N, C-alpha and C positions, 0 to 999 in steps of 0.2 A: 934657503931658498936663492941660492946664487944663480939657478938655471934659470930664473923667471924674467921673461924678456924687458928690454930698454929699448924705447924709442931710439929711431934715427931721424936725428934733425937735417943730416946735410940735405934731403932733399928741398929742405926750405932755404936755408944761405950755408956756403960752408963753413962758416964762421962770424960771430959777431966783428963787425971791423971789416970785413969781407968786399972786395970789388962789387960784388952784386949788393951788398946790404948796404954799402954804402951809395951805389946808385939809385937806391929803390931812396933812400933818405933825403937824398938830393931832390929826388919829383915828390916826395910829400913837402919839403919843405917849400919847391916851388909851388904847389899847389894850396900850401895855406899862406904863401904870400898872393897869389891870383884871387882868392878867397876875400883876403881882405881889401885888395883893389877894388874887386867889382862892389863889395858892401858899402865900401866907402864913397863910391861914387854911381850913387843909382841914376837912373836915366831920366833926365826931364819932361822927356816927351812921353806920352800915353801910350803914344805906337811902339816904343821900344821897350816895354816895362815887360811884355810875355818872354820875350827873348834873353832878356837878361835874368830873369826868373831861370829859364832853362839853362842858361850858362854858368850859374852859381852852385844850381844842383849838381850840374855835370863835372863840375871840380870838387863839392862837396863829397858825391860818391868815390870817385876817384882817391881824393882823399884819405878817405876812410878805409877803402883797399890797401893801400899804401901801409898807413900808421897801424890798422891793425893786423898785419902781417909782421911786419919789423917789431910791434909790442910783443906781439905772441911769443914771436924767437926768443926776443930779449927775457921774458916773464918763462919761457921754459927752462932757458938756460940758468934762472937762478932758484926755479923752483926744485929742480934736482940737487942744487947746489947754494945753498942761501949766505956760502961764504965769498961768493964770485963777484967780486966788486967791480966787475968789468959788465957783469951783466946789470947790476946795480945803478953804473954809472950810463949805462945805454938807456934806461928806464929813465933816469932822469933827465936824460939829454932828449926823448922822445916826449918827455911830460912837457918841456918847452916848446913844441909845436903845438900842443893844446891850446897853448893861452892865446895866440892871436887868431886863433880858427874861432874860439869862443869870442872873441870879439867880435867877427866877422859876423857869428849868427847874430847877436844881439842889435849890430848895426842890419841885416839883412832883414830880422823882424821887424823893427823899425820901419824900414823902408817899403816893408811890405802891407805894413797897416798903413802908412802914408800915398799910398799910389793911388794916382787918378783916376783908374780902371778897377773895377771890382774884380775880385777873385776867380767868380763865375765868368766877366767878359775875357780876362787873360786866359782861361783855360780853354774857352772858346774860340781865342785867336789862335792858339798854339794847342793841337789836339794831343802830340804829345807828351804835354802836361799835365793832361787829365788823370794821368795815372799816380799822379804826387798829391791829389787832391787832401789824402787824409794827412799826408805830411805836411801841407801847407796849413792846412787848418790848424794842426798841433802847433806849429811854429809861432799862430796868431795868439793861441791860448796860451804859451809859455811867453809870448812878449808881455802878457798882463801879469807877468811873476818874475819879471826881470827887473835889473837896476839899470840903472845909465852905463852905455859903454865902460867909460873910466872905471867906474867900480865894478863891476864884473870881470874888467880885465884884472884889476885889482885882485878880486877873489880867486880868482885863476892861477894868480900866481902863489898868492897865500896856501890855495890848495894844495900846489906842488911842493913848494915849501913848507909848510909847516901843518897842513893836514894830514896829505899819504903817508908822509915816514913813519907817523905812529902807527900804522898798517904793518909796514917792513918790519919797524921794532918786534911786534908782536911776533910774526912771522919768524925772524932772525931768534929770537927768545924761543919759540916753540920748538923751533928745527933744530936746537943746538943744546936745550937746556936736559941735561944729565945728570944720575946718580950713581952712587955702587950698587949694583944689584948684587954680587955675590962678594962677599967680603974676603973672602979666603984666595979666591982665585983675582980679586981686584977689577973683576968685570964690570963697565957701566951701560947703562940702559938711558936711551935719550927719553922724554916725557911720549914721542911720537911709538916709540917701540912698547912702552909700558902702556899705552890705551890700546894696541893691538892686544896683550893678553888679555883684556876683554873678552874677549873668544875662546881663550884657554880652557880645557874640559876640567882643569883642576881648580876647584874653589879656595884653596890655599895659595895660588898661584895668583889668581887675579885678585885675592885679597893684599897679598904682598904689593902685586905691581900698584892698585888703587892707593895703596896707604904711602908709596913711597911718589907716585904723582902729586898726590895732595902735599906733601912736604915740600917737593921741587916749585910745585905753583908757589906755595906760599913764601920761597925765598924770594920768587918775585912779584911779590905782590906790592910791593912799593910803586916799582916803575912802572907796572902795568894797570896799576889805579891810577897814576899819574895820566897815562897814554891815553886811556879810555875816558877820562875827563877831558882830555885836551882834542879827543875826536866830536866827543859829544858836547861840548862846550862850542867847539868851531861849527857844528851842522848848524845848533841851536840859534845862534847871532845869524848866520847866513840865512836862515830859511825865515826869519823873522825880516831882514832887511828885503825880502824878496817877496813880502809881503805873503805867506804863507801863514794860517792858524798856527800852526805848529810842524813838526817834522813830520808826523804822521800823515798829514794833507798832503806836503811835500810826497809822500810815497806813494800816496794814495793815487795822485795825479801820473807820475814815472810808472806805477803799475797799470796805469790805464784801467782803473775800476773805481764805481761809484763806493761814497759811504754805505751806503744799503747794501753794497755786495760784501764788503768787511764784516757788517754786525751782521749778515745772514751769515757767512763764512763762521764768524767765533763762535755763535751761539749756537752752532751743529757740534763744532768740536767741543765746547764745554758740554753738551750735553751727552756725549758720547762715553765721558770720563769715566762714570759706574762700570761700562763695558769692558774698558782698558782697566780698573781695577780687578775684574774679575778673570780676566787674562793673565796678570802679574800672579795671583792667587794662585790659580793654575797650575803655571809654571813654577810658583814656588813648592807647592806639591809634588810636582815631576821630579823637582833637585832635590826634595827632600830634606826642603830647609823650610824654617818656622815663617819666614818672611824675606823678598827679594831684597837684596841691598843694590845700591847703585851699580855695582861692580857684576852684579849679576843679571843685569838687561841685557849683555850680548852671549850668555854661557849657553854652550850646547847643552841638548837636555840628558845627555849621558856623559861620562867620562870617556867610554868606550867609543865615542862616536869616531866612525871612520872617517878620515881626510879628504877634504873635496878639493884635490889638484888643480893646478891649472889647466892641463891640457882635458881634463872634466867641465872644469868649467865652459872653455872655448868651445866644448862638442854639445853641452848643452843649450850653449846661446844660440849657436847655430841651425842647431835642431829646432829651437822654438820659433826663431826669427823665420826659419824656411816655412814654418806652419802657417805663419802670417802670410808671407809671401815671399817669392824666389829673389825679389829684387831687394827686400831688408835681410836676406841670408846672404848675398852676392857683395853687399856693402860691406857687412861685418865680417866677411872672408876676407876681402882686400883689406882692411884694417889690422887684421889677424896678420896677414902675410907681409905686408909693406912694413913694418912694426911702428903701427904709428900709436901702440901702446907701451906705457913705463908703469911695470908692477912690482918692480922690485924696491922693497923697501931698504933704506939704507940713511947712516947719518949723514944731515944735512940737506934733506930731502921734507921738504912740506907734507903735512899731516893731511889725511883727508883723500878727495879723488876732485877732477875737474876733467872738464872737456875743453880745448879753445879751438878757435876756428881761425884756419888760415887763407883768407878770401882770396890770394892773388894766385895761390895752387890749388884751390877749391878742394881743399882738404881740410883734417883734422888734426889733432893729437889729444890721446887721453891718458893722464896719470891717473894710479891708484896706489895703494900699498898694500897688496895682497896677502893676505893668509890663507892659509887651506882651509876653508870652510865653505859653506854654500853661499852665505851672505856675499860672500866676494863676488860669486858667479852671477849675482842680481846689480853689485855695484858695476860690474864690467857691463853687464845688458845698459844700466840705466846710461852711463856715459857715452856710449855707442849710441844711445836714443838720442842723446843731443846731437852728437856727429850726425847723424841720419837727416836730423832738422836741418845742420848745416847743408848737406847736401842737397836736399831739396831746395833749398832757397840758394843754392852756388851762385846760378847766373841770373840773380835778382840784383838789382839795382841795391847799393849799399843801404839806403835809406826805409829800403822793405825788408832789410835783413835785422832791422832793428825792434826786435819784440821785446814786450815786457819782462821783468820776471815771472809776472802771474802766467804766462803762456809759454817760457822757457823751459818749465819742467813738463810739459805736456808728451813730449816723446820720450823723454827720459821715463817720465812712471809706465807710460804706455809701454815701452820695450820693457823695463823691469818686470811689470806684469807678466808679458807673454810668457818668462822664466818660471815665475811662480806658479801661474795656471798650469805649465806642462807638469813642471814637478809635483804639483797636488794630485792631479789625477793620475799621471802615468806612473810614480814612485810607488813601492812595495811599504805596507801599512807602517812598518817601523822608520822608514825613511818620510814618510807623508807628513807626520808630526813634525820634524824637522824642519821641513819645507814651509808648513804652515806656520811654524814658529819664527822662522826668519823672514816670512812675509808679516807678522806680527811684531815683531821686532823693528822693522822698519815703517810699519804703520804707526807704534808707539811714537816711535822717533818725531815724526810728523804731524801726530795728532796731540800728543800729550807733551814730549818733551817741547818743541815748538810753542805750544800755546804757552807752556812756562817761559819760553824766552819771550816771547810777546808782553807778557805780565811783566816780566822782568824789565825789557827794554823802555815799556811804556813809563814804569816807576822811575828809570833811572833818568829818563828824560824831564820827567816832572822834579825831581832832586836837585838835577844838574842846573835845570833855570834858577834855583834860587842858591847855589852855591857850590862847591865843588864837594865830593864824595869819596869818604874813606874808603879805604881798603875793607874795615869792618862792615861798614854799610851794605857796602857790594856784596860781600857775602851773606849778609843778613838778607838782602833784597834778594837773591839767588835761592836760597833757602826757602823763605817764604812763597816764593813762587813755585817752588818743586812740591811743597807741600801741598800747596792748594791744586796742582793738577796731578800729582802722582798720589794724593792722598794717602790711603791705609793700604794702596798697593805696593809701597816699599816700607822698607824698614827705615822711622824716621833717624834713627841714628846714624843711617848709614846713606847720606845723602851726598850731595857734591857741590861745594857751597863757590868753586872757583872755575865752573863754567865759563863765568865771565870771561874770565882770563884764557879758557882754552879756545873761546869760535872765535876765530879771526874777522866774522862778518862784524862782529861789533866795533873794529877798528877803520871800518871802510868808511869817509865822511860821505862819500856819496852814496852810501846803500843804506840808509837808514832804515829800521822794521825789515830785514833783508828774511825775516822767517818766515811770515804766513804766506810768502808765495807759494811757497814749499805745500801747504795744507790745500791752498788752492789747486795746485798742479796734482796732487794726489787724488782730490776728490774729480776733479775735470779728468784726468785721465782714466780713471776708473769707470767713469759716465762715457766715455769712448769706447773704454773694454767691453762694457757693457752692450752699443751697439754693434761691436765685430763678434760677440756671441749670438747675437740676434741673425749677421747679414753672413756671416762668415767672410772667407777670403775676397768677395767682393766689396767689401767695406775697405780695402785699401787705397784703393782711390780716393775715396773721400775723407780719409786718414789723411793723404798725403793732400789734398785740398786744402784742409786744415790748417796743417801744418804752413803751407805757402802764404795764408793769408794773415799769420799772426805778425807779421809787422804791418800790415795796411789798414788797421781795423783796431777800434776799443774791442774791450772784453767783452762787454755788454751785447754788441750789434754780431761779433764774430760767433760766440754762442744761442744767439736769437737765431740764427741761419740754420742752425740745427734743431731748433726747436726748444732750446733750453732758456729759461728765465733766472739767472743767478742773483738776481736780488731778490728772490724767494729761498727760505730755508729747506722746501723742498726739493730744489736739484740737489743740494749739497746733501740731501739725507739719503738720494739714491746710491751716491758714491759710498757713503757711508754704512749703506745697509748692505754690500758686496765684505766688506769690512767686519762689521759685526757676523754675518753669517761665519765668516771664518773663523772669527773668535769661538762662536758658538761650537763648531766641528771639530775646535782643537779641545775646549773644554770638555765634549764628550769623549774625545780620546785620552784625557790627563783622567778622566773617571773610570774609564774601562783600565786602563796602564793601575791605577791605586787599587781599583776592584781584584785584579789578577795579582798584584803584590799581597793583598791583604789575604787570597785565598792560599798563596804558598806559603803564607806563614800559619796558616791554620792548624794546628798539632792533628796528627792523625791523617791529612790531607793525601789522598792515593798520590804515587808519585807518577810522572810521566812516564810510558815506555817510549823508548826510543827505538827505532827499526835498525838492523845490523847494517849497516850501507857497504861492506865488506865483500856482498853476492857470495 
């Protein structure tokens, strides 16, 4: 797949350390200094307070624009070559800038709470501040959850020097860990390349790759176990010091949702598990195996399935985006043409896919590891959905682009579903099952697998609060979570005990419980898609309005504007209903395929006559 595109980063900066890069770095450092000076010297007179707030927010917005663009460039350089120590050094250098800014935010919150005038009076005196009401209210909320300025500064330093490197260790290991694939030829495969074999049509290949992958993870179980213990122990202590009940409460606050929202969501996910097990069993029948193994979850339905190339994926994405709105199609066409996408898998490149924003350039970049399958087209649509979200917010101040993880998946899920819906409707019957199956693959990951990750992480945090957790215990917890969620839908002897080593989000100290926001995004995105079905192309403007508000409102308030009550299971059941309807349709196709096979095997059945096409 050497012809797959690789992104062009020169439009961002010529290189790390280039004159343009260093100029922006110097300005970011200057903004960090200005924020510290402002926060450390709040106004003494009430009349000066509104202007002081406005100046602080102005410097903070500019700092974020600079920092995010610089850090994105360094991370993109690193993520296609995890051995690039210059890029690692730049990320560390940029991380150092965050420490004084975090201290400035702590002091700003304290000063905001101690002001002589109320927030309402400040907003009235300075009309330009009215747009920042949500941001300011949130700062006051976070003030109740912060330590002293000196403690917060220490926490920032420790995060940079002792918390975040655990994640880079996991990324470095996962991108470079490799084993012998063909002993005769001496060829090797990285674990990322091995995981890509999950889409291979041949079961023997999938099984071989899976077993080798497990052996490789097993070889790194000790350092990765210490790593995940380090991250979760670090997070547990820090969240306790900030007076959160636990890391889950911290996550809910950052996600801008209430405990009632999460309870309703998890309840609906759990209630849907029997439906997904029915899908797993139907897929097993179509593959001709007694039960799905973990390595069959992404298997194509036929060993003779036609490959789905990058150009075919591009055409499908553009066509379906265009069916929604010309603006979305034009945006995606620009992304393809301007080489925003790095699709080629290669050694040293991180696994998975992501989209990253470049605020100063009002643009984004997308990384994926393309395999010639229909699912890869959906992945591209997913990441371009993120990019379109960035596009909608490109002229918004930085603090209004800071949407929570729960709403971060809105545009990606919606865009992905445009591709699935189009394929399910327009593909011939043979490929319709394939499109349905890819949708259900993803839905199963977001409902079933992510629920297993939520259960695992909940239990990991509980265990870590009492002491270190061994690699054996981590594997046992992961298997228990998979058995609880996948149930009899998967072969119990072919599960993945090392998913705790695979998933990089477990190693991000600032992102505990990274998983459930994807389930929120899936069902919320499908709820918006249902509105699109009702309203047609006129829904495009409503959709953009929703995206534009994602950084300015709490989730309950934003969804209430659409008439949704997300604290009740009924809302989540609506999105799940679309998934269940597709499970039912897939199972019908599976039954028809099984009946056709049985008829073909019946002795004495008349042979089908084929027309002579020679003319």
